[in-house]
C-alpha positions in Angstrom: 110.3 39.9 -26.2 112.2 37.5 -24.7 111.7 34.0 -26.0 112.8 30.5 -24.3 114.7 28.8 -26.7 112.4 25.6 -29.0 114.3 22.9 -27.5 114.1 24.0 -24.0 110.0 24.6 -24.3 109.8 20.9 -25.6 111.1 19.8 -22.4 109.1 22.0 -20.4 106.2 20.7 -22.4 106.8 17.5 -21.9 107.6 18.5 -18.3 103.6 19.7 -17.6 101.9 17.3 -15.6 98.7 15.9 -17.5 97.1 13.7 -15.0 93.6 14.6 -14.4 92.6 16.6 -11.3 90.3 15.1 -8.4 87.1 17.1 -8.5 84.7 17.7 -5.2 80.9 17.2 -5.6 78.8 19.7 -3.8 74.9 19.6 -3.6 73.1 22.6 -3.2 69.0 21.4 -2.2 66.0 22.9 -0.3 65.9 21.9 3.4 62.8 19.8 2.2 64.9 17.7 0.5 68.1 17.3 2.4 66.4 14.6 4.4 66.1 12.5 1.5 69.3 13.0 -0.1 70.7 11.4 3.1 69.5 8.8 1.7 71.7 8.2 -0.9 75.1 7.6 -0.9 76.9 9.5 -3.5 80.9 10.5 -4.1 81.9 13.2 -2.8 85.3 13.1 -5.1 85.6 12.1 -8.6 89.1 11.3 -10.6 87.7 14.5 -12.9 84.8 16.4 -14.5 83.2 13.9 -16.6 82.9 11.5 -13.9 81.0 14.2 -11.3 79.3 14.5 -14.1 78.1 10.8 -14.2 77.7 10.6 -10.8 74.9 13.3 -10.7 73.1 11.7 -13.6 73.6 8.3 -11.7 71.5 10.2 -8.8 68.6 11.6 -10.7 67.9 8.3 -12.2 68.2 6.4 -8.6 65.4 9.2 -7.7 63.4 8.9 -10.3 63.2 5.2 -10.3 62.3 5.4 -6.4 59.0 7.7 -7.6 60.4 10.8 -7.1 59.5 11.2 -10.6 60.3 15.2 -10.9 63.9 14.8 -9.6 66.5 16.9 -11.8 69.7 18.5 -11.9 68.8 22.5 -12.1 72.1 23.9 -12.4 76.1 23.6 -12.1 79.3 25.3 -12.8 82.8 24.2 -12.0 84.8 26.3 -9.5 88.4 25.4 -8.8 88.3 21.7 -8.4 84.9 21.9 -7.0 81.3 21.0 -9.2 78.6 22.9 -7.5 75.0 21.3 -8.6 71.6 22.7 -7.7 69.5 19.5 -6.9 65.6 19.5 -7.1 63.8 16.5 -5.7 60.6 17.2 -4.9 58.2 15.0 -3.5 57.4 11.1 -4.4 54.6 9.7 -6.5 52.2 7.1 -5.3 49.6 5.4 -7.0 45.7 6.4 -5.8 44.5 4.0 -7.8 45.1 1.9 -10.7 42.2 0.2 -12.3 41.4 -3.0 -15.0 40.7 -0.7 -18.1 40.2 -4.1 -20.6 42.5 -6.9 -19.6 41.0 -10.4 -19.5 40.5 -13.3 -16.8 44.1 -14.8 -18.5 46.0 -11.3 -18.6 45.5 -10.9 -15.3 46.1 -14.3 -13.9 49.0 -14.4 -15.7 50.7 -11.0 -14.9 50.0 -11.3 -11.3 47.9 -8.2 -11.6 45.8 -6.7 -8.5 44.3 -3.6 -8.4 44.8 -3.9 -4.8 47.9 -3.9 -5.3 48.8 -0.4 -6.9 46.6 1.3 -4.1 49.0 3.8 -1.8 51.6 2.3 -3.4 54.9 4.1 -4.3 54.8 4.7 -8.3 58.0 3.4 -9.7 58.8 3.1 -12.9 60.9 -0.2 -13.0 58.2 -1.6 -11.8 55.8 -0.7 -13.9 57.9 -1.7 -17.1 57.8 -5.2 -15.3 54.2 -5.4 -15.4 53.9 -4.0 -19.0 56.3 -7.3 -19.7 54.6 -9.7 -18.1 51.4 -9.0 -19.9 53.3 -8.6 -23.5 54.6 -11.9 -22.2 51.9 -13.4 -22.0 50.2 -11.9 -25.0 52.9 -12.9 -27.3 52.5 -16.5 -26.0 48.9 -16.8 -27.3 48.9 -15.4 -30.7 49.4 -11.5 -30.1 52.9 -10.8 -30.7 51.8 -7.0 -31.9 49.9 -6.4 -28.9 50.5 -2.7 -26.6 50.0 -1.7 -23.2 49.3 1.8 -21.9 47.5 4.0 -19.3 44.2 5.8 -19.9 42.3 8.5 -18.5 45.0 9.4 -16.2 44.6 11.6 -13.5 47.2 13.5 -11.4 46.4 14.7 -7.7 48.7 15.8 -5.0 51.3 13.5 -6.4 48.4 10.7 -6.8 48.3 9.0 -9.9 45.6 7.3 -10.8 44.7 5.6 -14.7 43.4 2.6 -16.4 45.2 -0.2 -17.5 44.4 -1.3 -21.2 45.6 -3.5 -23.5 45.5 -3.6 -27.6 45.9 -7.3 -29.0 45.7 -6.2 -32.4 45.1 -9.2 -34.5 45.8 -13.1 -33.6 48.5 -14.7 -35.4 48.7 -18.3 -36.4 52.1 -20.2 -37.8 51.9 -20.9 -41.7 54.4 -23.0 -42.1 58.2 -24.0 -41.5 61.1 -23.6 -43.8 65.0 -25.5 -43.9 67.3 -22.3 -45.0 70.8 -23.2 -45.9 72.1 -27.1 -47.1 70.7 -29.3 -44.7 68.6 -32.3 -45.9 66.3 -32.1 -42.6 62.5 -32.0 -43.9 60.4 -29.1 -43.0 57.8 -31.9 -42.1 60.3 -33.7 -39.4 61.3 -30.2 -38.4 57.6 -28.8 -37.9 56.7 -32.0 -35.7 59.9 -32.1 -33.8 59.8 -28.1 -32.5 55.3 -28.4 -32.4 55.0 -25.3 -35.0 52.2 -26.8 -36.8 50.2 -24.6 -39.2 46.9 -23.1 -37.7 48.9 -23.1 -34.4 48.2 -20.0 -32.1 52.0 -17.9 -32.5 54.2 -18.3 -29.2 56.9 -16.3 -28.9 58.7 -18.1 -25.9 58.3 -21.5 -28.6 60.8 -20.0 -30.4 63.2 -18.9 -28.5 63.0 -23.2 -27.0 63.5 -24.3 -30.4 67.4 -22.7 -30.6 68.1 -25.1 -27.1 65.9 -27.8 -28.9 67.4 -28.3 -32.3 71.5 -27.9 -30.2 70.5 -31.2 -29.2 70.3 -33.0 -32.5 73.0 -34.6 -33.5 73.1 -34.3 -37.0 72.3 -30.6 -37.5 73.6 -27.3 -36.6 72.0 -23.5 -36.8 73.8 -21.6 -38.6 72.1 -18.5 -37.3 68.9 -17.8 -35.3 65.4 -18.5 -36.7 64.0 -15.3 -37.9 59.9 -15.5 -38.5 58.4 -13.5 -41.0 54.3 -12.3 -40.7 52.5 -11.8 -43.5 48.9 -11.0 -42.4 47.8 -12.9 -39.4 50.2 -15.9 -40.5 53.9 -16.4 -39.1 56.5 -18.3 -41.3 59.5 -19.4 -39.5 62.7 -19.7 -40.8 65.1 -21.7 -39.7 69.0 -22.0 -41.0 70.4 -25.2 -40.9 73.7 -26.8 -41.8 74.2 -31.1 -41.8 77.0 -32.5 -39.6 78.7 -35.2 -40.5 77.1 -37.5 -37.6 76.6 -40.5 -38.9 79.4 -42.8 -37.3 81.7 -45.5 -38.1 85.0 -45.6 -35.7 87.0 -48.4 -33.9 89.5 -48.5 -31.0 91.6 -50.9 -29.9 92.9 -50.5 -26.2 96.3 -52.5 -25.0 95.8 -53.3 -21.4 98.0 -56.1 -18.8 96.4 -59.6 -18.7 95.6 -60.6 -15.3 95.2 -64.1 -16.6 97.9 -64.8 -18.5 101.4 -63.4 -16.9 103.5 -65.0 -19.9 101.1 -62.8 -21.9 102.3 -59.2 -21.5 99.4 -57.5 -23.1 95.5 -57.8 -23.7 93.8 -56.5 -26.5 90.5 -55.2 -26.6 88.3 -53.4 -29.1 85.5 -51.4 -29.9 83.4 -50.9 -32.9 80.0 -48.2 -33.5 78.2 -47.6 -37.0 75.5 -45.0 -36.5 73.5 -43.4 -39.3 71.4 -40.9 -38.4 68.3 -38.0 -39.8 67.6 -41.2 -42.7 66.1 -39.3 -45.3 66.3 -36.0 -43.4 63.8 -37.8 -41.5 65.6 -37.7 -38.0 65.6 -41.6 -37.7 68.2 -43.3 -36.6 70.1 -46.9 -36.1 73.2 -47.4 -33.7 75.3 -50.6 -33.6 77.6 -50.9 -30.8 80.1 -54.3 -30.3 82.9 -54.6 -27.9 85.2 -57.1 -26.7 86.2 -55.9 -23.0 88.2 -58.6 -22.0 89.2 -62.0 -22.7 86.0 -63.9 -23.4 83.8 -60.9 -23.1 81.6 -59.2 -25.7 79.1 -56.6 -25.5 76.4 -56.2 -28.2 74.4 -53.1 -28.4 71.6 -51.9 -31.1 69.2 -49.1 -31.0 66.9 -47.9 -33.4 64.8 -44.6 -32.7 62.0 -43.5 -35.4 60.2 -39.5 -34.5 57.1 -38.5 -35.3 55.3 -41.6 -34.4 52.1 -41.7 -36.4 52.6 -37.7 -37.0 52.7 -36.9 -33.6 55.3 -35.1 -31.3 56.4 -38.5 -29.6 59.6 -40.9 -30.7 59.7 -44.4 -30.5 62.4 -45.9 -29.4 64.0 -49.8 -29.2 67.0 -51.2 -28.0 68.8 -54.1 -27.3 71.6 -55.3 -25.2 73.5 -58.3 -24.9 76.0 -58.8 -22.0 78.0 -62.3 -22.5 80.8 -62.3 -19.1 83.6 -64.9 -20.3 82.4 -68.3 -19.4 79.9 -67.2 -16.6 76.9 -66.0 -17.7 75.0 -64.2 -20.6 72.6 -61.1 -20.2 69.4 -60.0 -22.7 68.2 -57.2 -22.5 65.9 -55.8 -24.8 63.8 -52.1 -24.0 60.6 -50.6 -25.9 60.4 -46.5 -25.4 58.0 -43.6 -25.6 59.6 -40.7 -25.6 58.1 -36.7 -25.9 60.1 -33.6 -25.8 58.6 -30.3 -24.0 59.2 -27.1 -25.2 60.6 -26.0 -22.2 61.5 -28.7 -20.0 63.2 -31.6 -21.9 62.5 -35.1 -23.0 60.7 -37.6 -20.5 60.3 -40.9 -21.5 58.6 -43.7 -20.1 59.8 -47.5 -21.0 59.3 -51.4 -20.6 62.2 -53.3 -20.5 62.5 -56.9 -19.6 65.8 -58.6 -18.9 67.0 -62.6 -19.1 70.3 -63.5 -17.5 71.2 -66.9 -17.5 74.0 -68.6 -16.0 76.6 -70.7 -18.1 77.5 -74.3 -17.9 80.7 -73.6 -16.7 79.9 -71.7 -13.9 81.0 -72.2 -10.2 78.4 -74.5 -8.5 79.4 -72.9 -5.1 78.5 -69.2 -6.6 75.1 -71.0 -7.7 74.8 -72.0 -3.5 75.3 -68.3 -2.7 73.2 -67.0 -5.0 76.3 -65.0 -6.4 74.8 -66.1 -10.0 71.4 -67.4 -10.7 69.2 -67.4 -13.7 67.0 -64.7 -13.2 64.1 -62.9 -15.6 63.1 -59.0 -14.7 60.0 -57.2 -16.3 60.5 -53.3 -15.2 58.7 -50.4 -16.4 60.4 -46.9 -15.9 61.0 -42.9 -16.5 63.4 -41.0 -17.7 63.8 -37.0 -18.0 66.3 -35.6 -19.9 67.3 -32.0 -19.8 69.6 -30.2 -22.2 71.4 -27.2 -22.9 74.8 -27.5 -24.0 75.6 -25.2 -26.6 77.0 -28.0 -28.7 76.1 -31.9 -29.3 79.8 -32.7 -29.8 82.2 -30.1 -28.3 80.1 -28.2 -25.7 81.9 -25.7 -23.6 79.1 -24.7 -21.5 75.5 -25.5 -20.9 74.2 -28.2 -18.6 72.5 -31.5 -19.0 70.8 -33.2 -16.2 69.2 -36.9 -16.7 67.6 -39.1 -14.2 65.8 -42.7 -14.3 63.2 -44.3 -12.4 62.2 -47.8 -12.4 60.7 -50.3 -10.9 59.7 -54.3 -11.6 59.8 -57.8 -10.4 62.4 -60.3 -10.6 61.5 -63.7 -10.7 65.0 -66.8 -10.4 64.5 -69.5 -12.6 65.5 -72.9 -10.9 68.7 -74.6 -12.0 69.1 -77.9 -13.0 72.6 -78.0 -11.3 70.7 -77.5 -7.5 68.5 -79.9 -6.2 64.5 -78.2 -6.2 64.6 -78.1 -2.5 67.5 -76.0 -2.5 64.6 -72.9 -3.3 62.1 -74.0 -1.4 63.3 -71.3 1.5 63.7 -68.3 -1.7 61.4 -66.2 -2.4 61.7 -66.9 -6.2 60.0 -63.3 -6.8 61.2 -59.8 -5.6 60.0 -56.5 -6.4 63.3 -54.2 -8.1 64.1 -50.8 -8.1 66.6 -49.0 -9.7 67.9 -45.2 -9.9 70.0 -43.4 -12.1 71.1 -39.7 -11.8 73.7 -37.8 -14.1 74.4 -34.6 -14.2 76.8 -32.2 -15.8 77.9 -28.5 -16.2 80.1 -27.2 -18.9 82.0 -23.9 -18.0 83.7 -21.8 -20.2 87.1 -20.4 -18.8 88.4 -18.7 -21.4 88.0 -18.4 -25.5 89.5 -21.4 -25.9 88.8 -24.0 -22.9 86.6 -25.2 -20.3 85.6 -27.2 -17.7 83.9 -30.4 -17.0 82.4 -31.1 -13.8 80.1 -34.5 -13.7 78.8 -36.5 -11.2 77.2 -39.5 -12.6 75.4 -42.6 -10.3 73.2 -45.5 -10.0 71.9 -47.6 -7.4 69.6 -51.1 -7.7 67.6 -52.2 -4.7 66.5 -55.7 -4.2 66.2 -58.4 -1.0 68.4 -60.9 -3.9 70.9 -58.9 -5.6 72.8 -61.3 -7.9 76.6 -60.4 -9.2 74.9 -60.9 -12.7 72.5 -57.8 -11.8 75.2 -55.7 -10.7 76.2 -52.3 -13.1 79.6 -52.9 -14.5 82.1 -49.8 -14.0 85.6 -48.9 -15.0 87.1 -47.8 -18.6 86.9 -44.9 -21.0 83.3 -44.6 -20.4 82.7 -44.5 -16.9 85.9 -44.5 -14.6 89.3 -44.2 -16.3 92.6 -46.0 -15.2 90.8 -49.6 -15.1 89.9 -52.0 -17.1 86.9 -51.9 -18.7 83.8 -53.5 -16.6 86.4 -53.9 -13.7 84.3 -53.7 -11.1 80.9 -55.3 -10.0 78.5 -52.5 -8.1 75.2 -52.5 -6.8 75.3 -48.9 -5.9 77.7 -46.7 -7.2 78.7 -42.8 -7.6 82.0 -41.2 -10.3 82.5 -37.7 -10.4 84.6 -36.3 -12.4 86.4 -32.6 -13.0 88.0 -32.8 -16.7 89.8 -29.4 -18.2 90.0 -29.2 -22.2 91.8 -26.9 -23.9 90.5 -26.7 -27.5 93.2 -25.8 -30.5 90.5 -25.8 -32.9 86.3 -26.0 -33.1 87.0 -29.6 -33.1 90.2 -30.5 -31.6 91.7 -30.4 -27.8 94.0 -31.4 -25.1 92.7 -32.6 -22.2 93.9 -33.4 -18.2 91.2 -35.3 -16.0 90.3 -36.7 -12.4 87.7 -39.0 -11.8 87.0 -40.3 -8.2 84.5 -43.2 -7.9 82.4 -45.1 -5.0 81.1 -48.2 -5.0 79.1 -51.2 -3.0 78.9 -54.6 -4.1 75.9 -56.4 -1.6 75.9 -59.8 -2.5 74.3 -62.8 0.1 78.0 -63.7 1.2 79.7 -60.8 0.6 79.4 -56.9 0.9 82.7 -54.7 -0.4 82.9 -50.7 -1.0 85.9 -49.0 -2.0 86.7 -45.2 -3.4 88.6 -46.4 -6.8 90.1 -42.7 -8.3 91.4 -42.6 -12.2 93.9 -39.6 -13.5 95.3 -39.2 -17.0 95.2 -37.0 -20.3 94.7 -36.9 -23.2 94.1 -35.3 -26.9 91.7 -35.2 -29.5 92.2 -34.0 -33.0 90.6 -33.8 -36.2 92.5 -35.6 -39.2 91.1 -36.6 -43.0 90.1 -39.8 -42.3 88.2 -38.6 -39.0 88.5 -37.7 -35.6 92.0 -39.3 -33.7 91.7 -39.6 -29.9 94.3 -40.7 -27.2 93.8 -41.8 -23.8 96.3 -42.1 -21.1 95.4 -43.3 -17.7 96.4 -44.6 -14.4 94.0 -45.6 -11.8 94.3 -46.6 -7.7 92.0 -49.3 -5.8 92.1 -51.6 -3.0 92.9 -54.1 -6.3 94.8 -52.3 -8.3 97.8 -49.3 -7.0 98.8 -46.4 -8.3 101.3 -47.5 -10.5 102.5 -47.0 -14.6 102.5 -50.7 -14.7 98.9 -50.7 -14.8 98.5 -47.2 -16.8 95.8 -47.3 -19.5 96.1 -46.7 -23.3 93.0 -46.1 -24.9 93.2 -44.5 -28.9 91.2 -45.2 -31.8 89.8 -42.6 -34.9 86.3 -41.9 -35.6 85.0 -41.4 -39.4 82.1 -39.3 -39.8 80.5 -39.3 -42.8 
């Protein structure tokens, strides 16, 4: 026998083309089924035999979901490059009648079941499964996590199905307790009230799912794994796996800015100091203080106290205090008392009352008083705030959304100044109605494993017949419109849009590039101005042994400031958490 040399045989083997051969797909059906088959788009040429068989399975599944319950690929064989399939479709099945077996009125309403919807309509398995899921979801929300749904008394005649829809609720389940697992010092009693999981309350599966989102809104704890529910007879005990975060804050930021009032000085040094103590003794209480020096002679002092579970209820009491001293022009004191309620699905709803007292300092310009640019005023305001937050992390989010809306109405009263004659106020309406609107939208979109894109819109508007300079919002600086001095702009209404790219180098460290586009309008008695300022820049934030270090470099452009490195802003600081 003649044999090919070994080397030549190997070369010939390597030259063999192992590329899969394309396979044609051909169906054989009865004359009655051909018309039905024409309504389905099926590929007739596939890369290989496995793909062709998957195409056949997919077709049979689609037919069954479209009420052809007896559809099947009875047999198949391959010849040359063609897969031949004998397909049976048959007649579609339909509901003759689906009647209520034993469902209560509550189940009927929540599931949307009506007998008239199941008379003479096609029997589609997917739709029936959705009905089952709606019924089971209602049962799980109302204390019956072990409920079951089935069809009883089934009769089939001429492809028409008649049956009774039955529900077995089993036994009612109530909450037993909430347990905190892990190293968190958070008290189970606080967690129970915050998540509204009270002993004896009916078990609610949606409530358990919503509690994960509510936990992510707390800055001082982090869930290490999803909660677990353990059932013992008719009781449910919920376990949360939590670890404390270093959320207590003590930090300071120093800013170096050009000083426009003193050309002989190259830089104006601004500063900020923060103290936040959170989750005091594991009860969720927190206290915060902030001091800021935004420019020469201007100081801000803010304070806040939060007291959750007021008198054992799910309500949270909050008290705030804000003080602004604007150089030698005016000083404004603004305390607020707020009552909040956390809903299970729809975020946090708050009502508040605010008392604002603004006084013109003795060094103010008399002409400003006459033009009503500045004036002593006292405003009492009542407002409503709504906050919805599903960000995946409180400090370093990478996906999720935040929505905050605030509406307020009140009465503003102008106070007479000793610097002006009494007759000056005779033509003025000393008491007016003042309205305000505030909106904040944030969206974090994960772009990859280590990057995210932040899009944000923030805006506020003030409505009053006599808007004063010391009434206006202040924007500009690191927390609003970067590239400008803190509180650089006075605005009766404004909006700032932000596009920011973050590249994470670690879980708590990232570099960023940003673009801020703003709009503001100032409506004074004598002067109306508007502008479209913008800011852009970049920065870095990373963890060190002493805390989190942050450096932001930015430049801005407006009608009052050209886009120039000469006016660039550098902010850096270190946040120490403990």
